[in-house]
DSSP file (Angstrom, degrees, kcal/mol; ACC not computed):
  #  RESIDUE AA STRUCTURE BP1 BP2  ACC     N-H-->O    O-->H-N    N-H-->O    O-->H-N    TCO  KAPPA ALPHA  PHI   PSI    X-CA   Y-CA   Z-CA
    1    1 A M              0   0    0      0, 0.0     2,-0.3     0, 0.0     0, 0.0   0.000 360.0 360.0 360.0 130.0   26.3  -38.1   21.2
    2    2 A K        -     0   0    0      1,-0.0     2,-0.5     2,-0.0     0, 0.0  -0.643 360.0-129.1 -88.0 144.0   27.8  -36.0   23.9
    3    3 A L        -     0   0    0     -2,-0.3     2,-0.5     2,-0.0    -1,-0.0  -0.788  19.2-165.9 -93.8 131.9   28.5  -32.3   23.4
    4    4 A L        -     0   0    0     -2,-0.5     2,-0.5     2,-0.0    -2,-0.0  -0.979   4.3-163.0-117.8 128.2   32.0  -31.0   24.2
    5    5 A E        -     0   0    0     -2,-0.5     2,-0.4     2,-0.0    -2,-0.0  -0.940   4.5-171.0-116.0 132.1   32.5  -27.3   24.4
    6    6 A I        -     0   0    0     -2,-0.5     2,-0.5     2,-0.0    -2,-0.0  -0.975   9.3-152.3-121.8 133.6   35.9  -25.6   24.3
    7    7 A T        -     0   0    0     -2,-0.4     2,-0.4     2,-0.0    -2,-0.0  -0.909  10.9-173.5-107.3 130.6   36.5  -22.0   25.0
    8    8 A V        +     0   0    0     -2,-0.5     2,-0.3     2,-0.0    -2,-0.0  -0.986  10.0 171.5-122.0 130.8   39.4  -20.2   23.4
    9    9 A S        +     0   0    0     -2,-0.4     2,-0.3    26,-0.0    -2,-0.0  -0.954  12.0 118.9-137.7 158.5   40.2  -16.6   24.4
   10   10 A G        -     0   0    0     -2,-0.3    -2,-0.0     1,-0.1     3,-0.0  -0.950  55.1-114.4 167.3 177.4   43.0  -14.2   23.7
   11   11 A T  S    S+     0   0    0     -2,-0.3     2,-1.1     1,-0.0     3,-0.1   0.486  80.9 100.2-115.2  -7.9   43.9  -10.9   22.2
   12   12 A D     >  -     0   0    0      1,-0.2     4,-2.5     2,-0.1     5,-0.2  -0.699  53.4-168.2 -83.9  99.1   46.1  -12.0   19.3
   13   13 A E  H  > S+     0   0    0     -2,-1.1     4,-2.2     1,-0.2    -1,-0.2   0.865  83.5  52.3 -57.4 -41.0   43.8  -11.8   16.4
   14   14 A A  H  > S+     0   0    0      2,-0.2     4,-1.8     1,-0.2    -1,-0.2   0.913 111.4  46.0 -64.9 -42.7   46.1  -13.7   14.0
   15   15 A L  H  > S+     0   0    0      2,-0.2     4,-2.0     1,-0.2    -2,-0.2   0.908 112.0  50.7 -67.5 -42.1   46.5  -16.6   16.4
   16   16 A L  H  X S+     0   0    0     -4,-2.5     4,-2.2     1,-0.2    -1,-0.2   0.875 108.3  53.6 -62.7 -37.1   42.7  -16.8   17.1
   17   17 A K  H  X S+     0   0    0     -4,-2.2     4,-2.5    -5,-0.2    -1,-0.2   0.897 107.1  51.5 -64.2 -40.3   42.1  -16.8   13.4
   18   18 A K  H  X S+     0   0    0     -4,-1.8     4,-2.4     2,-0.2    -2,-0.2   0.899 109.1  50.1 -63.3 -40.6   44.4  -19.8   13.0
   19   19 A V  H  X S+     0   0    0     -4,-2.0     4,-2.4     2,-0.2    -2,-0.2   0.915 111.0  49.9 -62.7 -42.6   42.6  -21.7   15.8
   20   20 A E  H  X S+     0   0    0     -4,-2.2     4,-2.1     1,-0.2    -2,-0.2   0.921 111.3  48.1 -61.8 -45.1   39.3  -21.0   14.0
   21   21 A Q  H  X S+     0   0    0     -4,-2.5     4,-2.1     1,-0.2    -1,-0.2   0.885 110.8  51.5 -64.2 -39.1   40.6  -22.2   10.7
   22   22 A F  H  X S+     0   0    0     -4,-2.4     4,-1.5     2,-0.2    -1,-0.2   0.919 109.0  50.4 -63.7 -44.1   42.0  -25.4   12.3
   23   23 A A  H  <>S+     0   0    0     -4,-2.4     5,-2.6     1,-0.2     4,-0.3   0.894 109.3  51.8 -60.9 -40.5   38.6  -26.1   14.0
   24   24 A A  H ><5S+     0   0    0     -4,-2.1     3,-1.4     1,-0.2    -1,-0.2   0.902 106.6  53.1 -63.8 -41.1   36.9  -25.6   10.6
   25   25 A R  H 3<5S+     0   0    0     -4,-2.1    -1,-0.2     1,-0.3    -2,-0.2   0.824 107.0  52.9 -63.6 -30.1   39.3  -28.1    8.9
   26   26 A L  T 3<5S-     0   0    0     -4,-1.5    -1,-0.3    -5,-0.1    -2,-0.2   0.523 119.1-114.2 -80.9  -5.3   38.4  -30.6   11.6
   27   27 A G  T < 5 +     0   0    0     -3,-1.4     2,-0.2    -4,-0.3    -3,-0.2   0.718  64.9 150.0  80.1  21.7   34.7  -30.1   10.8
   28   28 A L      < -     0   0    0     -5,-2.6     2,-0.4    -6,-0.2    -1,-0.3  -0.589  50.5-113.9 -88.3 149.6   34.0  -28.6   14.2
   29   29 A Q        -     0   0    0     -2,-0.2     2,-0.5     2,-0.0    -1,-0.1  -0.663  30.5-155.5 -80.9 134.4   31.2  -26.0   14.7
   30   30 A V        +     0   0    0     -2,-0.4     2,-0.4     2,-0.0   -10,-0.0  -0.949  13.3 179.8-116.6 129.1   32.6  -22.6   15.7
   31   31 A Q        -     0   0    0     -2,-0.5     2,-0.4    35,-0.0    35,-0.1  -0.960  17.3-141.2-126.0 146.5   30.5  -20.0   17.6
   32   32 A F        +     0   0    0     -2,-0.4     2,-0.3    33,-0.3    -2,-0.0  -0.890  22.4 173.2-109.7 136.0   31.6  -16.6   18.7
   33   33 A R        -     0   0    0     -2,-0.4     3,-0.0     0, 0.0    -2,-0.0  -0.985  31.6-118.4-137.5 149.5   30.7  -15.0   22.1
   34   34 A R        -     0   0    0     -2,-0.3     2,-0.0     1,-0.1     3,-0.0  -0.620  42.5-102.0 -79.7 145.7   31.7  -11.9   23.8
   35   35 A P        -     0   0    0      0, 0.0    -1,-0.1     0, 0.0     4,-0.1  -0.372  24.4-124.0 -64.4 149.6   33.4  -12.4   27.2
   36   36 A E  S    S+     0   0    0      1,-0.1    -2,-0.0     2,-0.1     0, 0.0   0.913 104.0  48.6 -62.5 -41.7   31.2  -11.9   30.2
   37   37 A K  S    S-     0   0    0      3,-0.0    -1,-0.1     1,-0.0     2,-0.0  -0.874  99.3-119.5 -96.8 126.8   33.6   -9.3   31.5
   38   38 A P        -     0   0    0      0, 0.0     3,-0.1     0, 0.0    -2,-0.1  -0.362  30.6-108.8 -64.1 143.5   34.6   -6.8   28.9
   39   39 A L        -     0   0    0      1,-0.1     2,-0.0    -4,-0.1     0, 0.0  -0.437  44.9 -92.8 -67.5 145.3   38.3   -6.7   28.2
   40   40 A P        -     0   0    0      0, 0.0     2,-0.2     0, 0.0    -1,-0.1  -0.346  42.4-120.2 -62.5 138.8   40.0   -3.6   29.5
   41   41 A L        -     0   0    0      1,-0.1     2,-0.0    -3,-0.1     8,-0.0  -0.527  21.8-133.0 -78.3 144.4   40.2   -0.8   27.0
   42   42 A S        -     0   0    0     -2,-0.2    -1,-0.1     1,-0.1     2,-0.0  -0.144  39.4 -85.4 -81.1-172.7   43.6    0.5   26.0
   43   43 A N  S    S+     0   0    0     -2,-0.0    -1,-0.1     2,-0.0    -2,-0.0  -0.032  79.9 141.2 -86.8  32.5   44.4    4.2   25.8
   44   44 A K        -     0   0    0      1,-0.1     2,-0.1     2,-0.1    -3,-0.0  -0.327  57.1-106.8 -70.9 156.3   43.0    4.4   22.3
   45   45 A K     >  -     0   0    0      1,-0.1     4,-2.1    -2,-0.0     3,-0.4  -0.443  32.2-108.3 -75.5 159.3   41.0    7.4   21.2
   46   46 A K  H  > S+     0   0    0      1,-0.2     4,-2.5     2,-0.2     5,-0.2   0.863 120.2  55.5 -58.4 -37.0   37.3    7.0   20.8
   47   47 A S  H  > S+     0   0    0      1,-0.2     4,-2.2     2,-0.2    -1,-0.2   0.870 107.6  49.1 -66.0 -35.1   37.6    7.2   17.0
   48   48 A E  H  > S+     0   0    0     -3,-0.4     4,-2.4     2,-0.2    -1,-0.2   0.890 110.7  50.5 -69.5 -38.8   40.1    4.3   17.1
   49   49 A D  H  X S+     0   0    0     -4,-2.1     4,-2.5     2,-0.2    -2,-0.2   0.911 110.7  49.5 -62.7 -42.3   37.8    2.3   19.3
   50   50 A K  H  X S+     0   0    0     -4,-2.5     4,-2.5     2,-0.2    -2,-0.2   0.921 111.3  48.9 -62.8 -43.9   34.9    3.0   16.8
   51   51 A D  H  X S+     0   0    0     -4,-2.2     4,-2.3     1,-0.2    -2,-0.2   0.896 111.2  50.3 -62.8 -40.3   37.1    1.9   13.9
   52   52 A S  H  X S+     0   0    0     -4,-2.4     4,-2.3     2,-0.2    -2,-0.2   0.906 110.9  49.1 -64.2 -41.9   38.1   -1.3   15.7
   53   53 A A  H  X S+     0   0    0     -4,-2.5     4,-2.4     2,-0.2    -2,-0.2   0.922 111.6  48.3 -64.4 -44.3   34.5   -2.1   16.5
   54   54 A L  H  X S+     0   0    0     -4,-2.5     4,-2.5     1,-0.2    -1,-0.2   0.898 110.8  51.7 -63.1 -39.5   33.5   -1.5   12.8
   55   55 A E  H  X S+     0   0    0     -4,-2.3     4,-2.1     2,-0.2    -1,-0.2   0.907 109.8  49.4 -62.6 -42.0   36.4   -3.7   11.7
   56   56 A A  H  X S+     0   0    0     -4,-2.3     4,-2.3     2,-0.2    -2,-0.2   0.909 111.1  49.2 -64.2 -42.4   35.3   -6.5   14.0
   57   57 A I  H  X S+     0   0    0     -4,-2.4     4,-2.1     1,-0.2    -2,-0.2   0.917 111.2  49.6 -63.6 -43.0   31.7   -6.3   12.8
   58   58 A N  H  X S+     0   0    0     -4,-2.5     4,-2.3     1,-0.2    -1,-0.2   0.880 110.1  51.4 -63.0 -37.4   32.8   -6.4    9.2
   59   59 A E  H  X S+     0   0    0     -4,-2.1     4,-2.1     2,-0.2    -2,-0.2   0.908 109.1  49.8 -66.5 -42.0   35.0   -9.4    9.9
   60   60 A L  H  X>S+     0   0    0     -4,-2.3     5,-2.1     1,-0.2     4,-0.6   0.876 109.9  52.0 -63.1 -37.1   32.1  -11.2   11.6
   61   61 A T  H ><5S+     0   0    0     -4,-2.1     3,-0.8     1,-0.2    -2,-0.2   0.923 108.9  49.5 -64.5 -44.3   30.0  -10.5    8.5
   62   62 A K  H 3<5S+     0   0    0     -4,-2.3    -2,-0.2     1,-0.2    -1,-0.2   0.880 112.2  48.2 -61.6 -37.9   32.7  -11.9    6.2
   63   63 A L  H 3<5S-     0   0    0     -4,-2.1    -1,-0.2    -5,-0.1    -2,-0.2   0.583 103.2-133.9 -77.8  -9.6   32.8  -15.0    8.3
   64   64 A N  T X<5 +     0   0    0     -3,-0.8     3,-1.6    -4,-0.6    -3,-0.2   0.925  40.3 171.6  53.3  46.8   29.0  -15.3    8.3
   65   65 A A  T 3 < +     0   0    0     -5,-2.1     3,-0.3     1,-0.3   -33,-0.3   0.687  67.8  46.9 -64.0 -22.0   29.4  -16.0   12.0
   66   66 A F  T >  S+     0   0    0     -6,-0.3     3,-1.7     1,-0.2    -1,-0.3   0.122  72.6 115.8-108.9  21.1   25.7  -15.8   12.7
   67   67 A K  T <  S+     0   0    0     -3,-1.6    -1,-0.2     1,-0.3    -2,-0.1   0.766  72.2  58.4 -63.2 -26.2   24.5  -18.0    9.9
   68   68 A D  T 3  S+     0   0    0     -3,-0.3     2,-1.0    -4,-0.2    -1,-0.3   0.514  80.4  98.5 -83.3  -4.1   23.1  -20.6   12.4
   69   69 A I    <   +     0   0    0     -3,-1.7    -3,-0.0     1,-0.2    -1,-0.0  -0.738  44.3 172.4 -88.6 104.4   20.8  -18.2   14.1
   70   70 A E  S    S+     0   0    0     -2,-1.0    -1,-0.2     1,-0.3    -2,-0.0   0.883  74.7  28.9 -79.2 -39.4   17.4  -18.8   12.5
   71   71 A D     >  -     0   0    0      1,-0.1     4,-2.5     2,-0.0    -1,-0.3  -0.868  66.5-170.4-125.9  96.4   15.4  -16.5   14.8
   72   72 A P  H  > S+     0   0    0      0, 0.0     4,-2.4     0, 0.0     5,-0.2   0.850  86.9  53.1 -57.4 -37.4   17.4  -13.6   16.2
   73   73 A A  H  > S+     0   0    0      2,-0.2     4,-2.1     1,-0.2     5,-0.1   0.921 111.9  44.6 -65.5 -43.2   14.7  -12.6   18.7
   74   74 A R  H  > S+     0   0    0     -3,-0.2     4,-2.4     2,-0.2    -1,-0.2   0.905 111.8  53.9 -65.3 -41.5   14.5  -16.1   20.2
   75   75 A W  H  X S+     0   0    0     -4,-2.5     4,-2.0     1,-0.2    -2,-0.2   0.909 109.3  48.0 -58.4 -44.2   18.3  -16.3   20.2
   76   76 A E  H  X S+     0   0    0     -4,-2.4     4,-2.1     2,-0.2    -1,-0.2   0.902 109.8  51.9 -66.3 -40.8   18.5  -13.1   22.2
   77   77 A R  H  X S+     0   0    0     -4,-2.1     4,-1.2     1,-0.2    -2,-0.2   0.910 108.9  51.6 -60.7 -41.4   15.8  -14.2   24.7
   78   78 A E  H  X S+     0   0    0     -4,-2.4     4,-0.8     1,-0.2     3,-0.4   0.906 109.1  50.2 -62.0 -42.0   17.8  -17.5   25.2
   79   79 A L  H >X S+     0   0    0     -4,-2.0     3,-0.7     1,-0.2     4,-0.5   0.898 107.5  53.6 -62.5 -40.3   21.0  -15.5   25.9
   80   80 A R  H >< S+     0   0    0     -4,-2.1     3,-0.6     1,-0.2    -1,-0.2   0.753  96.9  66.4 -70.4 -23.1   19.2  -13.3   28.4
   81   81 A K  H 3< S+     0   0    0     -4,-1.2    -1,-0.2    -3,-0.4    -2,-0.2   0.863  99.8  51.8 -63.3 -34.6   18.0  -16.3   30.4
   82   82 A D  H << S+     0   0    0     -4,-0.8     2,-0.5    -3,-0.7    -1,-0.2   0.663  96.1  83.4 -76.3 -16.3   21.6  -17.1   31.3
   83   83 A R  S << S-     0   0    0     -3,-0.6     2,-0.3    -4,-0.5     0, 0.0  -0.754  77.2-131.8 -96.9 129.8   22.3  -13.7   32.6
   84   84 A S              0   0    0     -2,-0.5    -2,-0.1     1,-0.1    -3,-0.0  -0.600 360.0 360.0 -77.5 137.9   21.3  -12.7   36.2
   85   85 A L              0   0    0     -2,-0.3    -1,-0.1    -5,-0.0    -2,-0.0   0.430 360.0 360.0 -97.9 360.0   19.6   -9.4   36.3
């Protein structure tokens, strides 16, 4: 079986959620990754950025986004192999 990987990116949270739900209905595996280049920050205050980050973490927790990671330390080592130092 060949693996096909599709990357979806955007800033519209509602639209990205719909894409995620559609993929789940199709029985596809969904993984979340941070972009290699950080998205530019808006002119938000630091407290708003902190609130946004906490909200994102809580959303990932609700989605159980990391359920497939059996060994977090090994997973992190694997990620670091791909990154040039």
